[in-house]
C-alpha positions in Angstrom: 0.0 0.0 0.0 2.9 2.3 0.7 4.0 2.2 -3.0 0.6 3.1 -4.4 -1.0 6.4 -4.6 -4.0 6.7 -2.3 -6.9 8.9 -3.1 -9.4 10.2 -0.6 -12.9 10.3 -1.6 -13.2 13.2 -3.4 -16.9 12.6 -2.8 -17.0 12.9 -6.7 -15.4 14.6 -9.5 -18.3 14.3 -11.6 -18.1 16.0 -14.4 -19.0 16.5 -12.3 -16.2 14.8 -10.6 -16.4 11.7 -8.8 -15.3 13.1 -5.4 -16.2 11.3 -2.8 -16.0 8.6 -4.9 -12.3 8.3 -5.2 -11.2 6.8 -2.0 -7.8 5.2 -1.8 -6.7 4.4 -5.3 -4.6 1.3 -4.9 -4.5 0.3 -8.5 -4.4 -3.5 -7.9 -5.8 -5.8 -10.5 -7.6 -9.1 -9.6 -8.2 -12.1 -11.9 -11.9 -12.6 -12.6 -13.3 -15.7 -10.9 -16.0 -16.0 -13.5 -15.6 -15.2 -17.2 -19.1 -15.3 -18.5 -19.7 -17.2 -21.7 -22.2 -19.9 -21.1 -22.0 -19.7 -17.7 -20.3 -22.1 -15.3 -21.3 -22.4 -11.7 -17.8 -22.0 -10.2 -17.5 -22.4 -6.5 -14.2 -20.6 -6.2 -14.3 -18.0 -3.5 -17.7 -18.9 -2.2 -18.0 -18.0 1.5 -18.8 -20.6 4.1 -22.3 -20.7 5.6 -23.8 -19.0 2.6 -26.3 -20.8 0.4 -25.6 -19.6 -3.1 -28.0 -22.0 -4.8 -30.7 -19.4 -5.0 -28.6 -17.3 -7.5 -28.3 -20.2 -9.8 -31.9 -21.4 -9.4 -33.0 -18.0 -10.5 -30.4 -17.9 -13.3 -31.6 -21.3 -14.7 -35.2 -20.4 -14.4 -34.6 -17.2 -16.4 -32.8 -19.2 -19.0 -35.7 -21.5 -19.2 -38.6 -19.1 -19.2 -37.5 -15.6 -20.3 -38.6 -15.2 -23.9 -35.9 -12.9 -25.2 -32.2 -13.3 -25.6 -30.2 -12.5 -22.4 -27.0 -10.6 -22.0 -25.1 -12.9 -19.6 -22.3 -10.5 -18.8 -24.8 -7.7 -18.1 -26.6 -10.0 -15.8 -23.5 -10.8 -13.8 -22.6 -7.1 -13.5 -26.2 -6.4 -12.4 -26.0 -9.2 -9.7 -22.6 -7.9 -8.4 -24.0 -4.3 -8.3 -27.0 -5.5 -6.4 -24.8 -7.3 -3.9 -22.7 -4.1 -3.4 -25.7 -1.8 -3.2 -27.2 -4.0 -0.4 -24.5 -2.7 1.9 -26.3 0.7 1.8 -23.0 2.6 1.6 -23.1 5.4 -1.0 -19.3 5.2 -1.3 -19.0 1.5 -1.8 -19.6 0.9 -5.5 -19.1 -1.6 -8.3 -18.1 -0.2 -11.7 -18.6 -2.1 -15.0 -15.7 -1.6 -17.4 -17.3 1.5 -19.0 -18.0 3.1 -15.6 -14.5 2.2 -14.3 -13.0 3.9 -17.4 -15.0 7.1 -16.6 -13.9 6.9 -12.9 -10.2 6.7 -13.9 -10.7 9.6 -16.3 -12.1 11.7 -13.5 -9.1 10.9 -11.3 -6.8 12.3 -14.0 -8.8 15.5 -13.9 -9.7 15.8 -17.6 -13.2 14.8 -18.9 -16.3 16.1 -20.6 -19.2 17.3 -18.5 -20.4 20.3 -16.5 -17.7 20.6 -13.9 -19.0 20.2 -10.4 -18.5 17.8 -7.6 -21.5 16.1 -6.1 -22.1 13.9 -3.0 -24.8 12.3 -1.0 -25.6 14.4 2.1 -28.5 13.5 4.4 -29.7 11.1 1.6 -29.9 13.9 -0.9 -27.8 14.5 -4.0 -26.0 17.6 -3.2 -23.6 20.0 -5.0 -20.3 20.0 -3.1 -18.6 22.5 -5.3 -18.7 23.8 -8.8 -15.2 23.8 -10.3 -13.3 26.9 -11.3 -14.1 28.2 -14.7 -16.5 25.4 -15.7 -20.0 25.5 -17.2 -21.4 24.6 -13.7 -19.8 27.6 -12.1 -20.8 29.9 -14.9 -24.4 28.6 -14.7 -24.5 29.7 -11.0 -24.4 26.5 -9.1 -23.4 26.9 -5.4 -22.2 24.5 -2.7 -25.2 23.0 -0.9 -27.6 23.1 -3.8 -29.8 20.0 -3.8 -30.2 18.3 -7.2 -33.8 17.1 -7.4 -33.9 16.0 -11.0 -31.4 15.4 -13.8 -33.4 16.0 -17.0 -36.5 14.0 -16.4 -34.9 11.6 -13.9 -35.7 11.9 -10.2 -32.6 11.8 -7.9 -34.5 10.1 -5.1 -32.4 7.1 -3.9 -29.9 7.7 -6.8 -26.3 6.6 -6.3 -23.5 9.0 -7.0 -22.3 6.9 -9.9 -25.8 6.9 -11.5 -25.9 10.6 -11.2 -22.5 11.0 -12.8 -23.6 8.9 -15.8 -26.6 11.1 -16.3 -24.9 14.5 -15.8 -21.7 13.9 -17.8 -21.7 13.7 -21.6 -20.3 15.0 -24.8 -19.3 18.6 -24.9 -21.8 20.9 -26.6 -24.8 18.8 -25.4 -27.3 20.1 -22.8 -28.4 18.8 -19.4 -31.2 20.3 -17.3 -30.7 20.1 -13.5 -33.6 20.9 -11.2 -32.2 22.2 -7.9 -33.4 23.5 -4.6 -31.5 26.0 -2.6 -31.9 26.7 1.2 -33.5 30.1 0.9 -35.7 29.3 -2.1 -39.5 28.8 -1.9 -39.5 26.4 -4.9 -37.2 24.5 -7.2 -35.6 25.9 -10.3 -34.4 24.4 -13.6 -30.8 25.3 -14.7 -29.7 24.4 -18.2 -26.0 23.7 -18.7 -24.1 23.1 -21.9 -21.4 20.4 -21.2 -17.8 21.2 -22.0 -14.3 19.8 -21.7 -13.3 20.0 -18.0 -9.7 20.5 -17.0 -9.4 20.6 -13.2 -6.9 23.2 -12.1 -4.8 22.4 -9.0 -4.0 25.8 -7.6 -3.3 29.5 -8.1 -1.7 32.2 -5.9 -1.2 36.0 -5.8 0.4 38.6 -3.6 -2.1 40.8 -1.8 -1.2 44.0 0.0 2.4 43.4 -0.8 3.0 41.0 2.0 0.2 38.4 2.0 0.3 35.3 -0.2 -3.2 34.2 -1.1 -3.0 30.5 -2.1 -6.1 28.9 -3.6 -6.0 25.0 -3.7 -8.7 23.7 -6.0 -8.0 20.0 -5.8 -5.3 17.6 -4.6 -4.8 16.1 -8.1 -1.8 14.2 -9.5 -0.3 17.5 -10.7 -0.9 19.4 -7.5 2.2 18.3 -5.8 4.6 19.5 -8.5 2.5 22.7 -9.0 2.7 23.4 -5.3 6.5 23.0 -5.2 6.8 25.5 -8.1 4.4 27.9 -6.4 6.0 27.6 -3.0 9.4 28.6 -4.5 7.8 31.7 -5.8 6.2 32.5 -2.5 9.5 32.0 -0.7 11.2 34.4 -3.1 8.4 37.0 -2.8 7.8 39.7 -0.2 5.1 37.6 1.4 5.1 37.4 5.2 1.7 35.8 5.9 -0.5 33.3 4.1 -4.2 32.9 3.4 -4.8 29.3 2.5 -8.1 29.0 0.6 -9.6 25.5 0.7 -13.2 26.5 -0.2 -14.9 24.4 -2.8 -11.9 21.9 -2.7 -13.4 18.4 -3.0 -10.3 16.6 -2.0 -8.1 14.2 -4.0 -5.1 12.0 -3.5 -4.3 11.5 0.2 -0.5 11.3 -0.5 -0.7 14.7 -2.3 -2.6 16.3 0.6 0.0 14.7 3.0 2.9 16.1 1.1 1.5 19.6 0.7 0.4 19.8 4.3 4.0 18.9 5.2 5.2 22.3 3.9 3.3 23.8 6.9 4.1 21.3 9.6 7.1 19.9 11.4 8.3 16.7 9.8 6.6 13.8 11.7 3.5 15.7 12.8 0.4 13.6 12.3 -1.7 14.7 9.3 -4.6 12.2 9.7 -5.4 8.9 11.4 -7.0 6.0 9.5 -9.4 4.1 11.8 -10.1 0.5 10.7 -12.5 -0.3 13.5 -12.4 -2.4 16.7 -9.6 -5.0 16.8 -7.3 -3.4 14.3 -4.5 -0.9 14.8 -5.1 2.6 13.4 -2.6 3.9 10.9 -1.1 7.4 11.2 -0.2 9.5 8.2 2.6 11.9 9.1 4.0 15.0 7.5 7.0 14.2 5.4 7.5 17.5 3.6 10.3 20.1 4.1 8.5 22.4 6.5 9.6 25.4 4.5 6.3 27.4 5.1 6.2 26.5 8.8 7.1 29.9 10.1 4.5 31.9 8.1 1.4 33.1 10.1 -1.6 31.4 8.3 -5.4 31.4 8.3 -7.5 28.9 6.4 -10.8 29.5 4.5 -13.3 26.7 4.4 -16.9 26.3 3.4 -19.4 23.4 2.8 -17.6 22.7 -0.5 -14.5 21.8 1.4 -14.4 18.0 1.6 -12.3 15.0 2.2 -8.6 15.7 1.7 -9.1 19.4 2.1 -10.8 18.7 5.4 -7.8 16.6 6.4 -5.4 19.4 5.6 -7.5 22.0 7.5 -7.9 19.7 10.5 -4.2 18.8 10.5 -3.1 22.5 10.6 -5.8 23.4 13.2 -4.8 20.5 15.5 -1.0 20.8 15.1 -0.6 24.6 14.9 -3.8 26.1 16.2 -4.4 27.7 12.9 -7.8 29.5 12.7 -10.5 28.3 10.3 -12.7 31.0 8.8 -15.9 30.7 6.8 -18.6 28.0 7.0 -18.7 24.4 8.3 -17.1 22.0 5.8 -18.9 19.1 4.0 -18.0 16.3 6.4 -16.5 13.4 4.4 -15.0 11.1 6.9 -14.6 7.7 5.3 -11.8 6.1 3.2 -12.2 4.0 0.1 -9.9 1.7 -1.8 -10.3 1.0 -5.5 -9.5 -2.4 -7.1 -9.6 -3.4 -10.7 -10.5 -6.8 -12.1 -9.3 -8.7 -15.1 -12.1 -7.6 -17.3 -11.5 -3.9 -16.4 -14.4 -3.6 -14.1 -13.7 -2.3 -10.6 -14.8 -2.0 -7.0 -14.5 1.0 -4.7 -15.1 -0.1 -1.1 -15.2 1.8 2.2 -12.4 0.4 4.4 -12.0 2.9 7.2 -12.8 6.2 8.8 -10.4 9.0 9.0 -9.8 11.2 12.0 -8.1 14.5 12.6 -4.8 14.4 14.6 -6.8 15.1 17.8 -9.0 12.1 17.0 -12.1 14.0 15.8 -14.4 12.1 13.4 -16.1 14.6 11.1 -18.4 12.5 8.8 -21.8 14.3 8.4 -20.5 16.8 10.9 -17.7 18.7 9.2 -15.1 21.1 10.6 -16.6 24.0 12.4 -14.9 27.3 11.7 -13.3 29.3 14.5 -14.7 32.4 13.0 -18.0 31.9 11.1 -18.6 34.2 8.1 -21.5 33.5 5.7 -21.4 34.1 2.0 -24.9 35.2 0.9 -26.4 34.9 -2.5 -26.1 38.7 -2.8 -22.3 38.4 -2.1 -21.9 35.8 -4.9 -24.0 37.9 -7.3 -22.1 41.1 -6.5 -18.6 39.5 -6.5 -18.1 40.2 -2.8 -16.0 38.0 -0.5 -16.6 38.8 3.1 -14.8 35.5 4.2 -11.6 36.6 2.5 -11.9 40.1 3.9 -12.2 38.6 7.4 -9.2 36.3 6.8 -7.1 39.3 5.7 -8.3 41.3 8.8 -7.4 38.4 11.2 -4.1 37.8 9.5 -3.0 41.4 9.9 -3.2 40.9 13.7 -1.0 37.8 13.7 
């Protein structure tokens, strides 16, 4: 596991991005037990004390009575999906080969769709964050928007993966999302034209001559190298303080978040704790960076679009250094997934653990509560105002 890149549920970069869907990406490939042709009832891998005869009884009865030609492979995939769905965990998911291909494209950060991250929150399909410069952002989607319908399809009891398949599509095509927002009286339809989505990793600028404003969009494969280049510029600049903006950051690779967080911590400080449950030893992920930004006074911006790996980073800096969090309560993504591929290119993403902050706090469905709460209103968004950043700058001046 040490040699593979892990990915924290991003909840979903769905072309949305599959962000919370990412989990730990181990990249392992398993041989398929059953290669469907005819079909053989193979007993390999069958658990003890489980009567599997019902599956084959139904299979044989369908072969005997169903009047149309059957797609055996599709039936196997459907059976496996049903087995996984019975766990009632929105982040444990089976992908057929086509879906697995989409998932891996999302991990790379280049795909066609609308450009937002979605997740399941309180059993509702929710916008975690629209991505910078994407059709979703330009159409006016905001973190916390509840997606009620995708075109004519209700999202009641929908999985993230099903929603991803419906929302993403070829650039230039249209999708209609019906959403509800907290301060609305009724739902509204928003039409979005899909485009090619390239997920940026970060940007930075110097404010007031001595404050480095660093915006991390996503802990992608490129983010580590991008951060090294950016950090070198910050160190050469006149910056004396840092605003670290993790708003609308859905997460990404755990190792990338671990490395970037290490720029702000002592080497060896705990970044996050992986809790496998009773009877198993927890695993600590520690800062392994160069601590070059350790001495800079910092404040962190979060909102309900901050999820997964970005919550890990914010929690690590809060617990280790007492750094203030400013803004709104984060999304609350507190589980860890692993992704395995099979010989036919299908895949399984399965929840294996919970993650905790260095102080042992579990934030799933709770999120990180800001030390200083500042709301962004609809009027603020419409008028291009940013009271959260203004408060961060004010607090930072006093550090």
